[in-house]
SEBA-544080 format. One record per residue (C-alpha): residue number from 1; chain; x, y, z. Coordinates in nm, 4 decimals. Layout:
N
  num  chaine        xx        yy        zz
  NUM       A         X         Y         Z
...
END
This chain:
493
  num  chaine        xx        yy        zz
    1       A   -7.2384   -0.0542   -5.2468
    2       A   -6.8786   -0.0753   -5.3443
    3       A   -6.8397    0.2951   -5.2956
    4       A   -6.9855    0.2559   -4.9469
    5       A   -6.7277   -0.0090   -4.8575
    6       A   -6.4252    0.2036   -4.9525
    7       A   -6.4297    0.4524   -4.6658
    8       A   -6.5022    0.1764   -4.4177
    9       A   -6.2023   -0.0194   -4.5405
   10       A   -5.9843    0.2911   -4.5270
   11       A   -6.1079    0.3695   -4.1776
   12       A   -6.0318    0.0114   -4.0694
   13       A   -5.6847    0.0383   -4.2189
   14       A   -5.6251    0.3599   -4.0292
   15       A   -5.7419    0.1921   -3.7103
   16       A   -5.5065   -0.1002   -3.7763
   17       A   -5.2196    0.1404   -3.8415
   18       A   -5.2976    0.3226   -3.5179
   19       A   -5.3086   -0.0070   -3.3278
   20       A   -4.9781   -0.1205   -3.4811
   21       A   -4.8178    0.2162   -3.4035
   22       A   -4.9425    0.1933   -3.0452
   23       A   -4.8086   -0.1619   -3.0174
   24       A   -4.4688   -0.0554   -3.1464
   25       A   -4.4634    0.2374   -2.9036
   26       A   -4.5578    0.0052   -2.6163
   27       A   -4.2895   -0.2407   -2.7233
   28       A   -4.0310    0.0364   -2.7334
   29       A   -4.1340    0.1490   -2.3845
   30       A   -4.1137   -0.2099   -2.2539
   31       A   -3.7745   -0.2563   -2.4181
   32       A   -3.6490    0.0715   -2.2718
   33       A   -3.7874   -0.0280   -1.9329
   34       A   -3.6192   -0.3671   -1.9649
   35       A   -3.2897   -0.2022   -2.0549
   36       A   -3.3184    0.0277   -1.7540
   37       A   -3.3920   -0.2661   -1.5276
   38       A   -3.0978   -0.4569   -1.6771
   39       A   -2.8659   -0.1641   -1.6049
   40       A   -2.9904   -0.1475   -1.2458
   41       A   -2.9426   -0.5222   -1.2102
   42       A   -2.5870   -0.4890   -1.3412
   43       A   -2.5189   -0.2065   -1.0946
   44       A   -2.6466   -0.4188   -0.8043
   45       A   -2.4372   -0.7209   -0.9055
   46       A   -2.1226   -0.5131   -0.9637
   47       A   -2.1650   -0.3413   -0.6266
   48       A   -2.1883   -0.6776   -0.4532
   49       A   -1.8834   -0.8142   -0.6391
   50       A   -1.6736   -0.5079   -0.5562
   51       A   -1.7687   -0.5253   -0.1879
   52       A   -1.6801   -0.8938   -0.1652
   53       A   -1.3435   -0.8296   -0.3300
   54       A   -1.2728   -0.5496   -0.0814
   55       A   -1.3397   -0.7920    0.2039
   56       A   -1.0450   -1.0083    0.1000
   57       A   -0.7919   -0.7401    0.1913
   58       A   -0.9609   -0.4683    0.3962
   59       A   -0.8632   -0.6158    0.7343
   60       A   -0.4934   -0.6750    0.6600
   61       A   -0.3762   -0.3309    0.7733
   62       A   -0.6203   -0.3314    1.0677
   63       A   -0.5093   -0.6651    1.2191
   64       A   -0.2824   -0.5231    1.4961
   65       A   -0.5581   -0.2876    1.6164
   66       A   -0.8143   -0.5705    1.6052
   67       A   -0.5874   -0.7959    1.8102
   68       A   -0.5452   -0.5327    2.0809
   69       A   -0.9186   -0.4649    2.1124
   70       A   -1.0546   -0.8213    2.1117
   71       A   -0.7655   -0.9989    2.2852
   72       A   -0.6103   -1.1958    1.9995
   73       A   -0.2420   -1.2796    2.0303
   74       A   -0.0007   -1.2083    1.7474
   75       A    0.0067   -1.5751    1.6513
   76       A   -0.3722   -1.6012    1.6483
   77       A   -0.4305   -1.2893    1.4370
   78       A   -0.3938   -1.4844    1.1135
   79       A   -0.7215   -1.6631    1.1918
   80       A   -0.9096   -1.3389    1.1273
   81       A   -0.8011   -1.3778    0.7645
   82       A   -0.7831   -1.7579    0.7476
   83       A   -1.1337   -1.8196    0.8881
   84       A   -1.2737   -1.6016    0.6088
   85       A   -1.0571   -1.7470    0.3314
   86       A   -1.1270   -2.1086    0.4272
   87       A   -1.5032   -2.0674    0.4015
   88       A   -1.4969   -1.8345    0.1015
   89       A   -1.2920   -2.0803   -0.1054
   90       A   -1.4053   -2.4089    0.0484
   91       A   -1.7802   -2.3701   -0.0034
   92       A   -1.7917   -2.1721   -0.3277
   93       A   -1.8300   -2.4699   -0.5625
   94       A   -2.1069   -2.6181   -0.3491
   95       A   -2.2964   -2.2896   -0.3327
   96       A   -2.2486   -2.2349   -0.7058
   97       A   -2.4352   -2.5591   -0.7706
   98       A   -2.6949   -2.4807   -0.5022
   99       A   -2.7649   -2.1570   -0.6907
  100       A   -2.8434   -2.3606   -1.0031
  101       A   -3.0729   -2.5965   -0.8141
  102       A   -3.2625   -2.3727   -0.5742
  103       A   -3.2573   -2.0294   -0.7367
  104       A   -2.9771   -1.7815   -0.8000
  105       A   -3.1605   -1.4710   -0.6840
  106       A   -3.2723   -1.6461   -0.3658
  107       A   -2.9176   -1.7525   -0.2775
  108       A   -2.7836   -1.4080   -0.3685
  109       A   -3.0304   -1.2329   -0.1352
  110       A   -2.9737   -1.4791    0.1498
  111       A   -2.5973   -1.4389    0.1109
  112       A   -2.6116   -1.0578    0.1078
  113       A   -2.8328   -1.0607    0.4186
  114       A   -2.5883   -1.2966    0.5935
  115       A   -2.2998   -1.0691    0.4950
  116       A   -2.4754   -0.7642    0.6425
  117       A   -2.5671   -0.9344    0.9722
  118       A   -2.2260   -1.0970    1.0201
  119       A   -2.0508   -0.7675    0.9421
  120       A   -2.2623   -0.5896    1.2033
  121       A   -2.1772   -0.8575    1.4610
  122       A   -1.8077   -0.8405    1.3687
  123       A   -1.7988   -0.4628    1.3972
  124       A   -1.9581   -0.4736    1.7422
  125       A   -1.7514   -0.7684    1.8694
  126       A   -1.5522   -0.7289    2.1907
  127       A   -1.4623   -1.0965    2.2116
  128       A   -1.2282   -1.2937    1.9852
  129       A   -1.4678   -1.5880    1.9511
  130       A   -1.7537   -1.3639    1.8385
  131       A   -1.5267   -1.1892    1.5870
  132       A   -1.3990   -1.5167    1.4401
  133       A   -1.7528   -1.6566    1.4191
  134       A   -1.8551   -1.3419    1.2290
  135       A   -1.5632   -1.3926    0.9898
  136       A   -1.6718   -1.7531    0.9276
  137       A   -2.0231   -1.6356    0.8345
  138       A   -1.8740   -1.3591    0.6169
  139       A   -1.6749   -1.6254    0.4322
  140       A   -1.9826   -1.8442    0.3844
  141       A   -2.1777   -1.5409    0.2615
  142       A   -1.9007   -1.4644    0.0116
  143       A   -1.9037   -1.8262   -0.1084
  144       A   -2.2789   -1.7942   -0.1683
  145       A   -2.2992   -1.4455   -0.3173
  146       A   -2.0032   -1.4512   -0.5570
  147       A   -2.1072   -1.7437   -0.7829
  148       A   -2.4750   -1.6464   -0.7539
  149       A   -2.3960   -1.2901   -0.8650
  150       A   -2.1780   -1.4102   -1.1523
  151       A   -2.4389   -1.6601   -1.2737
  152       A   -2.7111   -1.3937   -1.2542
  153       A   -2.4842   -1.1734   -1.4642
  154       A   -2.4058   -1.4419   -1.7252
  155       A   -2.7717   -1.5473   -1.7562
  156       A   -2.8856   -1.1838   -1.7850
  157       A   -2.6606   -1.1189   -2.0849
  158       A   -2.6382   -1.3519   -2.3881
  159       A   -2.2981   -1.4766   -2.5035
  160       A   -2.1231   -1.2117   -2.7072
  161       A   -2.0220   -0.8458   -2.6687
  162       A   -2.2863   -0.7607   -2.4053
  163       A   -2.1755   -1.0391   -2.1719
  164       A   -1.8092   -0.9616   -2.2368
  165       A   -1.8635   -0.5960   -2.1415
  166       A   -2.0470   -0.6984   -1.8248
  167       A   -1.7756   -0.9488   -1.7301
  168       A   -1.5107   -0.6881   -1.8085
  169       A   -1.6673   -0.4434   -1.5657
  170       A   -1.7108   -0.7186   -1.3085
  171       A   -1.3497   -0.8312   -1.3393
  172       A   -1.2204   -0.4746   -1.3214
  173       A   -1.4177   -0.3964   -1.0079
  174       A   -1.3224   -0.7216   -0.8372
  175       A   -0.9519   -0.6685   -0.9047
  176       A   -0.9763   -0.3020   -0.8100
  177       A   -1.1683   -0.4021   -0.4963
  178       A   -0.8876   -0.6293   -0.3816
  179       A   -0.6431   -0.3401   -0.4173
  180       A   -0.8852   -0.0817   -0.2767
  181       A   -0.9394   -0.2965    0.0307
  182       A   -0.5818   -0.2387    0.1479
  183       A   -0.6163    0.1373    0.0990
  184       A   -0.9626    0.1595    0.2511
  185       A   -0.8644   -0.0529    0.5495
  186       A   -0.5759    0.1793    0.6307
  187       A   -0.7848    0.4953    0.5887
  188       A   -1.0775    0.3716    0.8004
  189       A   -0.8505    0.2364    1.0740
  190       A   -0.6400    0.5540    1.0911
  191       A   -0.9257    0.8045    1.0737
  192       A   -1.2005    0.6261    1.2696
  193       A   -1.1732    0.2650    1.3853
  194       A   -1.1131   -0.0827    1.2484
  195       A   -1.4811   -0.1494    1.3246
  196       A   -1.5739    0.0571    1.0189
  197       A   -1.4052   -0.2037    0.7997
  198       A   -1.7019   -0.4212    0.9033
  199       A   -1.9731   -0.1549    0.9219
  200       A   -1.9213   -0.0468    0.5612
  201       A   -2.0578   -0.3874    0.4547
  202       A   -2.3755   -0.3275    0.6543
  203       A   -2.4495   -0.0117    0.4565
  204       A   -2.3812   -0.1799    0.1219
  205       A   -2.5849   -0.4898    0.2118
  206       A   -2.8846   -0.2768    0.3126
  207       A   -2.8710   -0.0836   -0.0154
  208       A   -2.8407   -0.4005   -0.2248
  209       A   -3.1285   -0.5713   -0.0398
  210       A   -3.3488   -0.2658   -0.0985
  211       A   -3.3002   -0.2732   -0.4768
  212       A   -3.2147   -0.6324   -0.5721
  213       A   -3.5600   -0.7936   -0.5228
  214       A   -3.7067   -0.5426   -0.7688
  215       A   -3.4487   -0.5645   -1.0478
  216       A   -3.3198   -0.9241   -1.0294
  217       A   -3.5261   -1.2013   -1.1881
  218       A   -3.5222   -1.5514   -1.0406
  219       A   -3.3865   -1.8379   -1.2487
  220       A   -3.3869   -2.2093   -1.1709
  221       A   -3.4300   -2.5336   -1.3693
  222       A   -3.7784   -2.6710   -1.4348
  223       A   -3.6815   -3.0020   -1.2777
  224       A   -3.4735   -2.9851   -0.9625
  225       A   -3.2228   -3.2723   -0.9516
  226       A   -3.1077   -3.4247   -0.6249
  227       A   -2.8077   -3.2663   -0.4568
  228       A   -2.4982   -3.4851   -0.4794
  229       A   -2.4210   -3.5018   -0.1050
  230       A   -2.1140   -3.7336   -0.1232
  231       A   -1.9608   -3.5157   -0.3959
  232       A   -2.0417   -3.1984   -0.2015
  233       A   -1.8768   -3.3333    0.1143
  234       A   -1.5676   -3.4541   -0.0725
  235       A   -1.5056   -3.1374   -0.2743
  236       A   -1.5770   -2.9030    0.0175
  237       A   -1.3453   -3.1002    0.2449
  238       A   -1.0798   -3.1090   -0.0265
  239       A   -1.0950   -2.7339   -0.0871
  240       A   -1.0874   -2.6602    0.2871
  241       A   -0.7798   -2.8812    0.3254
  242       A   -0.6155   -2.7202    0.0204
  243       A   -0.6646   -2.3629    0.1409
  244       A   -0.5596   -2.4493    0.4976
  245       A   -0.2483   -2.6288    0.3710
  246       A   -0.1488   -2.3357    0.1506
  247       A   -0.2091   -2.0916    0.4377
  248       A    0.0043   -2.2946    0.6778
  249       A    0.2786   -2.3271    0.4159
  250       A    0.2886   -1.9490    0.3923
  251       A    0.2871   -1.9002    0.7717
  252       A    0.5315   -2.1756    0.8636
  253       A    0.6999   -2.3683    0.5808
  254       A    0.6194   -2.6194    0.3115
  255       A    0.7869   -2.8857    0.5264
  256       A    0.5578   -2.8280    0.8252
  257       A    0.3371   -3.1379    0.8925
  258       A    0.0248   -2.9240    0.9069
  259       A    0.1004   -2.7829    0.5624
  260       A    0.1941   -3.0965    0.3697
  261       A   -0.0502   -3.3115    0.5694
  262       A   -0.3391   -3.0843    0.4727
  263       A   -0.2267   -3.0694    0.1105
  264       A   -0.2046   -3.4492    0.1003
  265       A   -0.5560   -3.4732    0.2476
  266       A   -0.6737   -3.2286   -0.0195
  267       A   -0.5331   -3.4481   -0.2977
  268       A   -0.7034   -3.7579   -0.1528
  269       A   -1.0407   -3.5869   -0.1042
  270       A   -1.0385   -3.4271   -0.4494
  271       A   -0.9512   -3.7666   -0.6018
  272       A   -1.2482   -3.9163   -0.4131
  273       A   -1.4625   -3.6332   -0.5478
  274       A   -1.3576   -3.7136   -0.9043
  275       A   -1.4446   -4.0815   -0.8592
  276       A   -1.7817   -3.9959   -0.7054
  277       A   -1.8673   -3.7619   -0.9926
  278       A   -1.7908   -4.0344   -1.2473
  279       A   -2.0343   -4.2771   -1.0831
  280       A   -2.3216   -4.0791   -0.9309
  281       A   -2.6416   -4.0393   -1.1365
  282       A   -2.6791   -3.6629   -1.0737
  283       A   -2.3287   -3.5287   -1.0000
  284       A   -2.2496   -3.1996   -0.8319
  285       A   -2.0090   -3.1259   -1.1194
  286       A   -2.0710   -3.3362   -1.4312
  287       A   -1.7445   -3.4820   -1.5619
  288       A   -1.8361   -3.3708   -1.9144
  289       A   -1.8229   -3.0091   -1.7887
  290       A   -1.4837   -3.0533   -1.6223
  291       A   -1.3391   -3.2160   -1.9328
  292       A   -1.4379   -2.9262   -2.1593
  293       A   -1.1105   -2.7533   -2.2453
  294       A   -1.2626   -2.4076   -2.2107
  295       A   -1.3873   -2.4833   -1.8609
  296       A   -1.1013   -2.6980   -1.7295
  297       A   -0.8002   -2.5162   -1.8712
  298       A   -0.9780   -2.1810   -1.8604
  299       A   -1.0012   -2.2125   -1.4831
  300       A   -0.6334   -2.3073   -1.4611
  301       A   -0.5516   -1.9873   -1.6510
  302       A   -0.7766   -1.7900   -1.4157
  303       A   -0.6111   -1.9377   -1.1087
  304       A   -0.2676   -1.8388   -1.2442
  305       A   -0.3896   -1.4877   -1.3282
  306       A   -0.5056   -1.4258   -0.9713
  307       A   -0.2059   -1.6042   -0.8159
  308       A    0.0530   -1.3978   -1.0037
  309       A   -0.1060   -1.0566   -0.9497
  310       A   -0.2055   -1.0901   -0.5813
  311       A    0.1320   -1.2402   -0.4912
  312       A    0.3033   -0.9515   -0.6731
  313       A    0.1114   -0.7099   -0.4505
  314       A    0.2453   -0.9028   -0.1493
  315       A    0.6049   -0.8851   -0.2776
  316       A    0.5843   -0.5145   -0.3559
  317       A    0.4336   -0.4482   -0.0123
  318       A    0.7479   -0.6052    0.1385
  319       A    0.9615   -0.3909   -0.0900
  320       A    0.7811   -0.0653   -0.0121
  321       A    0.7790   -0.1153    0.3646
  322       A    1.0904   -0.3202    0.4459
  323       A    1.3236   -0.1754    0.1809
  324       A    1.2000    0.1769    0.1049
  325       A    1.0610    0.2353    0.4549
  326       A    0.7092    0.3497    0.3636
  327       A    0.4255    0.3220    0.6171
  328       A    0.1524    0.0594    0.5613
  329       A   -0.0912    0.3330    0.4611
  330       A    0.1528    0.4899    0.2125
  331       A    0.2311    0.1462    0.0687
  332       A   -0.1395    0.0775    0.0313
  333       A   -0.2014    0.4111   -0.1389
  334       A    0.0704    0.3393   -0.3950
  335       A   -0.1373    0.0477   -0.5220
  336       A   -0.4109    0.2898   -0.6284
  337       A   -0.2191    0.3126   -0.9572
  338       A   -0.2514   -0.0632   -0.9957
  339       A   -0.6229   -0.0285   -0.9239
  340       A   -0.6499    0.2301   -1.2004
  341       A   -0.4802   -0.0112   -1.4383
  342       A   -0.7249   -0.2885   -1.3537
  343       A   -1.0215   -0.0595   -1.4182
  344       A   -0.8774    0.0375   -1.7572
  345       A   -0.8103   -0.3297   -1.8300
  346       A   -1.1727   -0.4118   -1.7603
  347       A   -1.2774   -0.1496   -2.0145
  348       A   -1.0242   -0.2568   -2.2787
  349       A   -1.0751   -0.6337   -2.2423
  350       A   -1.4206   -0.6662   -2.4059
  351       A   -1.3043   -0.4798   -2.7172
  352       A   -0.9921   -0.6924   -2.7370
  353       A   -1.1941   -1.0118   -2.6946
  354       A   -1.4275   -0.9033   -2.9733
  355       A   -1.1280   -0.8543   -3.2044
  356       A   -0.9047   -1.1528   -3.1268
  357       A   -1.1119   -1.3951   -2.9155
  358       A   -1.0784   -1.5221   -2.5596
  359       A   -0.7781   -1.7515   -2.6099
  360       A   -0.5586   -1.4890   -2.7741
  361       A   -0.6691   -1.2259   -2.5222
  362       A   -0.5531   -1.4510   -2.2367
  363       A   -0.2184   -1.5129   -2.4084
  364       A   -0.1652   -1.1429   -2.4846
  365       A   -0.2642   -1.0495   -2.1291
  366       A   -0.0112   -1.2865   -1.9723
  367       A    0.2689   -1.1871   -2.2140
  368       A    0.2235   -0.8148   -2.1438
  369       A    0.1903   -0.8841   -1.7702
  370       A    0.5211   -1.0743   -1.7798
  371       A    0.6885   -0.7892   -1.9682
  372       A    0.5614   -0.5383   -1.7121
  373       A    0.6610   -0.7566   -1.4159
  374       A    1.0163   -0.8418   -1.5232
  375       A    1.1641   -0.4887   -1.4698
  376       A    1.0432   -0.5049   -1.1082
  377       A    1.2917   -0.7855   -1.0456
  378       A    1.5682   -0.5232   -1.0723
  379       A    1.4283   -0.2692   -0.8238
  380       A    1.6879   -0.0960   -0.6085
  381       A    1.6953    0.0483   -0.2581
  382       A    1.6587    0.4092   -0.3778
  383       A    1.3124    0.5677   -0.3716
  384       A    1.3559    0.6831   -0.7312
  385       A    1.2592    0.3266   -0.8254
  386       A    0.9045    0.4067   -0.7131
  387       A    0.8435    0.5625   -1.0561
  388       A    0.9322    0.2322   -1.2255
  389       A    0.7116    0.0432   -0.9806
  390       A    0.4089    0.2634   -1.0450
  391       A    0.4446    0.2516   -1.4232
  392       A    0.4997   -0.1244   -1.4319
  393       A    0.2128   -0.2074   -1.1972
  394       A   -0.0226    0.0113   -1.4010
  395       A    0.0612   -0.1709   -1.7258
  396       A    0.0608   -0.5066   -1.5486
  397       A   -0.2799   -0.4294   -1.3991
  398       A   -0.4269   -0.3594   -1.7429
  399       A   -0.2804   -0.6809   -1.8838
  400       A   -0.3852   -0.8939   -1.5859
  401       A   -0.7466   -0.7812   -1.6209
  402       A   -0.7435   -0.8693   -1.9905
  403       A   -0.6356   -1.2221   -1.8932
  404       A   -0.8958   -1.2396   -1.6150
  405       A   -1.1848   -1.1280   -1.8356
  406       A   -1.0672   -1.3695   -2.1048
  407       A   -1.0721   -1.6485   -1.8479
  408       A   -1.4202   -1.5534   -1.7236
  409       A   -1.5627   -1.5496   -2.0756
  410       A   -1.3881   -1.8733   -2.1777
  411       A   -1.4831   -2.0638   -1.8611
  412       A   -1.8536   -1.9698   -1.8791
  413       A   -1.9155   -1.9921   -2.2553
  414       A   -2.0880   -2.2762   -2.4368
  415       A   -2.2825   -2.3935   -2.1304
  416       A   -2.6626   -2.3904   -2.0944
  417       A   -2.8247   -2.1446   -1.8508
  418       A   -2.8984   -2.4190   -1.5974
  419       A   -2.5240   -2.4808   -1.5550
  420       A   -2.4127   -2.1188   -1.5248
  421       A   -2.4087   -2.1356   -1.1439
  422       A   -2.1768   -2.4344   -1.1670
  423       A   -1.9530   -2.2571   -1.4196
  424       A   -1.9311   -1.9399   -1.2128
  425       A   -1.8780   -2.1470   -0.8980
  426       A   -1.5769   -2.3082   -1.0638
  427       A   -1.4515   -1.9668   -1.1775
  428       A   -1.4919   -1.8230   -0.8281
  429       A   -1.3157   -2.1236   -0.6770
  430       A   -1.0238   -2.0755   -0.9179
  431       A   -1.0048   -1.7089   -0.8251
  432       A   -0.9986   -1.7731   -0.4516
  433       A   -0.7564   -2.0655   -0.4689
  434       A   -0.5309   -1.8498   -0.6875
  435       A   -0.5373   -1.5681   -0.4316
  436       A   -0.4512   -1.8189   -0.1578
  437       A   -0.1854   -2.0027   -0.3612
  438       A    0.0287   -1.7141   -0.4831
  439       A    0.1347   -1.5593   -0.1526
  440       A    0.2777   -1.8737    0.0182
  441       A    0.4647   -1.9738   -0.2969
  442       A    0.6283   -1.6321   -0.3386
  443       A    0.6811   -1.6010    0.0366
  444       A    0.8744   -1.9285    0.0360
  445       A    1.0989   -1.7968   -0.2443
  446       A    1.1751   -1.4787   -0.0476
  447       A    1.2388   -1.6811    0.2684
  448       A    1.4716   -1.9233    0.0894
  449       A    1.6806   -1.6414   -0.0595
  450       A    1.6858   -1.4350    0.2616
  451       A    1.7389   -1.7314    0.4970
  452       A    2.0798   -1.6173    0.6156
  453       A    2.0184   -1.2433    0.6175
  454       A    1.8371   -1.1948    0.9482
  455       A    1.5825   -0.9682    0.7792
  456       A    1.8310   -0.7034    0.6614
  457       A    1.6792   -0.4762    0.3983
  458       A    1.9411   -0.5717    0.1405
  459       A    1.8637   -0.9401    0.1801
  460       A    1.4894   -0.8716    0.1651
  461       A    1.5482   -0.6760   -0.1562
  462       A    1.7379   -0.9682   -0.3025
  463       A    1.4657   -1.2127   -0.2019
  464       A    1.1916   -0.9914   -0.3460
  465       A    1.3855   -0.9535   -0.6702
  466       A    1.4213   -1.3291   -0.7188
  467       A    1.0539   -1.3886   -0.6300
  468       A    0.9392   -1.1192   -0.8755
  469       A    1.1487   -1.2889   -1.1452
  470       A    0.9767   -1.6193   -1.0651
  471       A    0.6424   -1.4376   -1.0860
  472       A    0.7271   -1.3077   -1.4355
  473       A    0.8293   -1.6583   -1.5456
  474       A    0.4970   -1.7898   -1.4139
  475       A    0.3197   -1.5388   -1.6391
  476       A    0.5215   -1.6606   -1.9377
  477       A    0.4385   -2.0211   -1.8481
  478       A    0.0701   -1.9342   -1.8210
  479       A    0.0787   -1.7698   -2.1657
  480       A    0.2445   -2.0754   -2.3223
  481       A   -0.0005   -2.3106   -2.1509
  482       A   -0.3020   -2.1072   -2.2623
  483       A   -0.1711   -2.0901   -2.6176
  484       A   -0.1377   -2.4673   -2.6424
  485       A   -0.4374   -2.6040   -2.4507
  486       A   -0.7214   -2.3507   -2.4684
  487       A   -0.9673   -2.3927   -2.7562
  488       A   -0.9918   -2.1214   -3.0189
  489       A   -1.3246   -1.9772   -3.1296
  490       A   -1.3246   -2.2117   -3.4310
  491       A   -1.2669   -2.5216   -3.2160
  492       A   -1.5399   -2.4416   -2.9624
  493       A   -1.5119   -2.5214   -2.5917
END
C-alpha cells in the first residue's frame, strides 16, 4: 500500500511543480506587461509635459504675424501671451487639488481634450477675440494637465531611483520644450504659417487621447473631501493678481499703478488664503504641507531655478539680436545648445541625486549655474563671443536641470499618494511664477542701466551685462538659501 502511494505522491509533486512554474511564468508575463504599460504611460506623460512647455514660448516669434492677420495692435499683442500665462499660473494650484479629489487621469484627459480643441480654434481664428479666448482655454488646459500629469508620474513610480529618473526626464523635456518653442515657432512661422504653432497641439492631443485611456490608471482618494471654495477663490485670485502685476511691471515699470496695485492685491489675497487654510476643516492646501521644509523651501528653490534660467534666455536674446544683429530665427536656433544641455542635465540629475541627495544636488546645480552664468556678464560686441555664450549656456543648462530635478524630487517626497496632486500643483505653480517673475526683474535692470542710452547697442550691452551679473548672484543666493534651509535626507522633509 505504501509502495502504491509513492508514485501518486511523486506525480502530485510534479503537478505542483508544473503549476508553480506556470504561475511564475504568468507572473513574469504580467510583470513584463506592467513594465511595458508603465513605459507607455511615461511616454504619454512626457509628451504632454513637453508640449505644454513648448506652448509657453512658441508664439513669441510669431506675434507680429499674428497681429497682422487677426487685427491686434502692437500694444495689444502682449495679451496673446498674458492671457495664457495668467490662466496657466493662476489656476494650477486649484486644478492640482481637483486632480487629487476627482481623479488625476480624468482631469488629465479633460485638459488634453480642451488643449486640442482650443488649439484648433486658435489656429483657425480670424478675429482677435476668438484668438484670445482660445489662449485663455489653452492656459486653463495647461493648468489642469501639468499638475495632473506630474501627480500621475509621481504616483506611478515609488520614491527612489525610479521616480528620480522619471522626474529627470520630465524636467529635461520641460526645460528643453521651453527653449524648443522659440526655435519651433520661428521655423513654423517662416516656412508655413503662425497657425501651425496652434495646429501642432491638435496632432499631439489626438495622439495622447488615443493612447492615454489604455495605459493610465485612475487614482483618487476613497473618501472625497469637500472642496475648499473660499481658499480656492483666494489663492486663484492672488495668483492671477501676482502674475498680472509681474507682467505689467515688465511691460511698463515697477512704479506703474497697475503693476504695484496688482502686486499689493496679490499679497492681500494670499494672506487671506493663508488665514482661511488655518481655519477651514478641509483646506485646499493643508498648512502642515506648506510648513514642511521640503515642500515650502523646495518650491522657493524651484521658483528661483526657473526664474534665473528663463530670464537669462531673455537677456541673451536681447544680446544676440540688439548687439550682435542676429535675426530672431538665428537667435532662437542658438538656444538649441542650451536645450541640449538641459536634456543632458535631466539624464545626469537622477544619478547625482542617488549619490548626494536632493539638497546637495540643488546646491551643486545652482553653484555650477552661477559659475557658468558669470562669464556672460563680460560679453562683448564682437561675434567671436558667441563661442563663449554657447559653451556657457550648455553648462548652465546642465546645472539648471540638476537643480530643477532636485527641487521636483524634494517638493514631492514624503507625502502620501492622495496629496501628490497638491504637491505637483505647488511645484507647477512655482515653475510658472518663476518663469513670469524672472523676465520683468531682469528687464527692469536692463532698463535702469540703459535709461539714458536711447537704445544704442553699446548701452544695451552694458545693461545686459549688469543684468546677467545680477542673475549669477541670484544663483549664488539660491545655493546659499538651499544649503541652509532645505532638509537633508537624514532630517526628512
